[in-house]
N, C-alpha and C positions, 0 to 999 in steps of 0.2 A: 593555922586553922584551915582545914580543907573541907569545909562544911557543905551542906546540901545545895543551897541555892546561891552560892558565891557570896561575895561581899558587895554591899550596896553603899550608896552615899551615907556617910556618918559611921559606918561600921569600922572603917580603918582610918579614916581621916584624909584630908587633902589640904595642904597649904601650911602656912607657918604654924609651928607648934610641935611639941614632942612630948607625948605622954600627958597632954592637957587638952582641955576643950572637949567637944563631942567626939565620941569614938573611943576605941580601945587602945589604939597605938598610933598616935598622931593627932591630926585634927587642927582646928583653928584656935588652939589655946595660946600658950605663951609665945611671945614673939621674940625677936632679937633683943638681947640684953636682959632677958627674963629667964634665961636657962633653957630657951627653946631652940628648936631646929626647924627642919623643913616639914616633917611629917612624911607620909608615905606616897600619897598621890594614887593615880589609877593603877590598878593591878591587884594582885592577890591579897595583900594585907593593907590595901589602902584605897578606898574610894570607889571608883567607877568601873572597875575591871569586869568581873564575871557576872553573867546573868544566870537565869534559872538552869540548874543542872550542870553548870560548867564543870564542877567536880563532884563526884561521888554522890553524896546525899543518900538518904534512906531508900530512895526509889531504885537505886542501882541494884539492890539486893532483892528484897521480897517482891517488889512490884513487877519485875521483869521475868520472874521465874527462871533465873539463871541456873545453868547446870553447875555441878561442882567444878568442872574444868574452867568454865567461863568465870566463875567467882574467884578461883585461884589466880587466873591470869589478870583479872581486873584488880584484885588485891595487890598484886605485884606492881602494876602500873601506878596505883595509888601510893604505895609505899615508896617507890622510887621518886615519884613526883614530890611527895612530902619531904623526903630527905633533901632533894635538890632545893626546895623552897626554904627549908630551915637554913641551909648554907647561904642562900641569897638574902634571907632576912637578917642573918648575922652581919653580912656585909653592909646591908642598908643601915642597920643600927650603928655600925661603926662610922659610916658616913654622916649619920645624924649627929653623933658625938663630935665628929670633926667639925661639922657646921656650928654646933653649940660653941665649941672652943673658938672658932673663927669669929663668930658674932660677939663673943665676950672679950676678944683680944683688944688691947689698948688702941691699936691702929687697924682699921678695917682693910682686909685684903680682898678686894672685889673679884680678882681673877681666881683666887683659891675658892672663894664662895661659889662662883659660877661653876667651877670645875666640880665641886662636891655635889651641887644640884644636878649637873649633867650626869654624874656617876650614879646618883640615885635613880634618875630617869632610865638609864641603861639597865640597872638592876631590876627595876619595875617591869621594863619591857621583857627582860629575860624570864621573869616569873610568869608574865602573861603568856609568852610564847610557849613555855613548857606546859602551862595549863591547857592551852589549845591543842598542843601535840598529844598530851595525855588523853584529852577528850576524844580526839580522832582515833587514837589507838584503842581506846575502850569501846567506842562505837563499832569499830571494825570487828570486834570479837562477837558482837551481837548478830543474831539472825535478822533477816529483813523484817520479820514480824515484830521482833523485840525492838528494832530501831524505830519502827512506826509507833509502837506503844510508847516508847520514850518521847518521841516528838509530840505525840498527843498529850502526854503528861506535861511537857514543857509549855505547850500552848495554854494549858489550864492555869499555869502559875503555881506558886507554892501552896502546899496543903496547909490547912489551919494547924496551929500548934496543938499537940496532944498532951 
């Protein structure tokens, strides 16, 4: 998901759980021994990562009066970022499945569990980093006036749902 105002708490989840509890992909649902894993934590698909306008959103198009060239360039950045995030999300889901199996094993392997959690953290950081870089690249495409308009929009916060 590469939505307008990023993901906030509860949108992707943070903490023990996998596909359970509040949120869409992770969250505080099932714990160890209940089919659960870690969840996603801060970042693109989990928790506290991105704030207003961090990626794309409807304002990137109509609200900034982008030229065709600007829109094409921004679309390319968005597409590349989305593809990168899909791959990272796949890797995170694989780590979560690994955690599930480790938690359900007859004998707990704390070192392997720690390793899987750390790997998830690294993947989350990579997603956040690619989001920040995409944001910078997209902002660089804008004129100074468009950049100021975007910042003004961010300060106002999300628009009401339509």
